[in-house]
C-alpha positions in Angstrom: 2.7 18.0 -2.9 0.3 15.6 -1.5 -3.3 17.1 -0.6 -4.3 15.5 2.6 -7.2 18.2 3.1 -9.0 16.2 0.4 -11.9 14.7 1.3 -11.0 11.2 0.1 -14.3 8.9 2.0 -16.3 11.1 -1.0 -13.5 11.3 -3.9 -13.5 8.7 -6.9 -9.7 9.5 -8.2 -10.2 6.9 -11.3 -13.1 9.6 -11.8 -10.9 12.5 -10.7 -7.4 12.2 -11.9 -6.8 15.3 -11.4 -7.4 15.9 -7.6 -4.3 13.9 -7.5 -0.9 14.8 -6.3 2.0 12.2 -6.4 3.6 13.8 -3.3 6.6 12.3 -1.9 7.4 8.2 -1.4 4.5 6.5 -0.1 2.1 9.5 0.9 -1.0 8.8 0.7 -1.3 5.2 -0.4 -3.6 4.0 2.1 -6.3 6.5 1.1 -6.9 7.7 -2.6 -9.9 5.2 -3.7 -10.7 3.1 -5.9 -7.1 2.0 -5.8 -6.8 1.4 -2.1 -9.1 -1.0 -2.9 -8.2 -3.2 -5.9 -4.4 -3.2 -4.6 -4.8 -3.8 -0.4 -6.1 -7.7 -1.2 -3.6 -8.6 -3.1 -0.2 -6.4 -0.8 1.3 -9.3 1.6 5.1 -9.2 2.3 5.2 -12.0 5.6 7.1 -14.7 3.6 9.6 -14.3 0.9 7.4 -16.1 -1.7 4.5 -14.7 -0.6 6.0 -11.4 -1.2 7.2 -12.4 -4.5 3.3 -13.4 -5.4 2.6 -10.3 -4.4 5.0 -7.6 -6.1 3.8 -9.4 -9.4 1.0 -9.4 -8.8 0.9 -5.6 -7.7 3.3 -4.6 -10.6 0.8 -6.5 -13.2 -2.1 -4.1 -12.3 1.1 -1.6 -13.0 0.9 -2.8 -16.2 -2.6 -2.5 -16.3 -3.4 1.2 -15.3 -0.6 2.1 -17.6 -2.2 0.5 -20.3 -5.5 2.1 -19.8 -3.6 5.0 -19.1 -4.0 5.6 -15.8 -1.5 7.6 -14.1 -3.4 7.7 -10.9 -3.6 4.0 -10.4 -0.1 3.1 -11.7 1.3 5.4 -9.1 -1.0 3.7 -6.1 0.4 0.5 -7.3 4.2 2.1 -7.7 4.0 2.8 -3.4 2.3 -0.3 -3.0 5.0 -2.1 -3.8 7.5 0.3 -2.5 5.6 0.1 0.6 6.4 -3.5 0.5 9.9 -3.4 -0.1 10.3 -0.6 3.2 7.9 -3.2 5.7 9.9 -6.5 4.3 12.7 -4.6 4.9 12.0 -2.9 7.9 11.7 -6.7 9.6 14.8 -8.2 7.8 16.4 -6.2 10.4 15.0 -7.9 13.0 17.2 -10.5 13.8 14.3 -12.4 14.5 12.9 -11.4 11.6 9.9 -10.1 13.3 10.0 -6.5 14.0 8.2 -7.2 18.0 8.6 -9.8 20.3 4.9 -10.0 20.7 1.9 -8.4 18.7 0.6 -5.6 21.2 -3.4 -5.7 19.4 -3.6 -9.6 20.8 -3.0 -9.2 24.3 -5.7 -9.5 26.7 -6.4 -7.7 29.1 -7.2 -8.2 32.3 -10.6 -6.5 33.8 -12.2 -7.1 36.6 
């Protein structure tokens, strides 16, 4: 079971892989460093072409982690690929190809 009680801001899981727990599905994907910072910049899925490039890059990272016997890195790369797939499917299930009609985070408030 993934341990959310760990001090993720201060643990380098490359130096302390014994603290890592696989968890279910995508648990911890945005917490485990330095892998999050290494993989996240490549994680994109806005269009099929972008998603294909992203998944290929992250898969290559997965293979490098395996070559280095870095199980935590390989598992994190796997989780990012899985997360990209689940997110892209979520958007694909909407007729417009978008999950929301507007982006609530970009809407401006009308304060006086």
